C-alpha positions, 0 to 999 in steps of 0.5 A: 663457727666453733672458737678457736682453741687455745692449741690452735696455731695461726700460720701467716702465709707469705705470697710475695709482693704483687706483680703488675699486670702486663699490659700490651703497649698501645700501638705495638704491631703498628710500630713493628709494621712500620719498622718492617716497612722502613727496612724494606724501603731502605733496602730498595734504596740501596739496590737502587743506588747500587744499580745506578752507580754501575750504570754510571760506571759503565757509561763511563767506561764506554765513553772513555773508550770512545774518547780514546779511540777518537783522540788522534795520536801523532804520527811516527817517524822513523829513519830507515836509512841515510847515507853520504858515500862520497865521505869515503871517496877521495873526490867525494866533494865533486859528487857529494850526495846525500840519500835517505828514506824515512817510515811514517806510521799512522797508529790511530784506529780510525783517524786519517792523517792528511799532509798537505805536503812533506819538506825534509832539511838536513842539518850539520852542526845546526846549519842548513846544508840543503832542503828538498820537497818529499811529496805533495798532499797525502791522506794516510789511513789508519793503521799504515806504514809509508815509505818516503825518499829524499835526495840532496845534492847538486844545487840542493846540497849546500856544501862548500870546501870548509863544511866538507873539510869539517865532514872529513875531520869528524870522519876521522873521529869515526862518526859524522852526526847529521840532523834530519828535519821534516815539516808539514802542516797536518790535520786529522780526519774522522768520517767527515770531521776535520781537526783544525790544522797543526804545523808538525816538525820531526827532528831525527838525529842520525850518525854515519860512519867513516864509509858514509853509511848510517851506523846501527845505532841510529837505524830504525830510530823514532824521531821526535815529532811535536806541534806548533 
């Protein structure tokens, strides 16, 4: 090899910093596979939870509907007619009589209502003026309406001269107010199952006009019902 001449120039070559060689991370493929497996497990768990909650929700709705259909509703009473025609007669006190009829509605879908008896009492100013039985034992089927009638007169109507005078004084004001009460011991029946006995109390406020006939505001009026 010949020696370099005085005019020869050596140009340094710059190659930059050395880059470290890429080394694959140990277990890299395993980590990616594990993450994929975890993701599938998470999705499967979410699907199972969603299915379980949906099933639980559907079962809850079914139970609620069954509970509603088997929960007994109280019977509904409505006064359809109430009259004391003797109010419009000059000698009415001698032949005074009160007549009325009431409808009873069993609104339950599958539940019978059993009455041991029905007894009606008419009140005036919270004082009883007569009591009469309406019926013996009755078994009212679901979704049916009954009509019961009652009459008070003679020995069953407890009205003296002073009370009749009170009636006439109210009549001059345009309205005589009575209260019709009905009591019974009832049970609810579903197939072979019977509920415990309930003492039912029905209160119906009734207004009659000077002619002794029920006023329109009281006709078909829903009565209050409560149990003891």
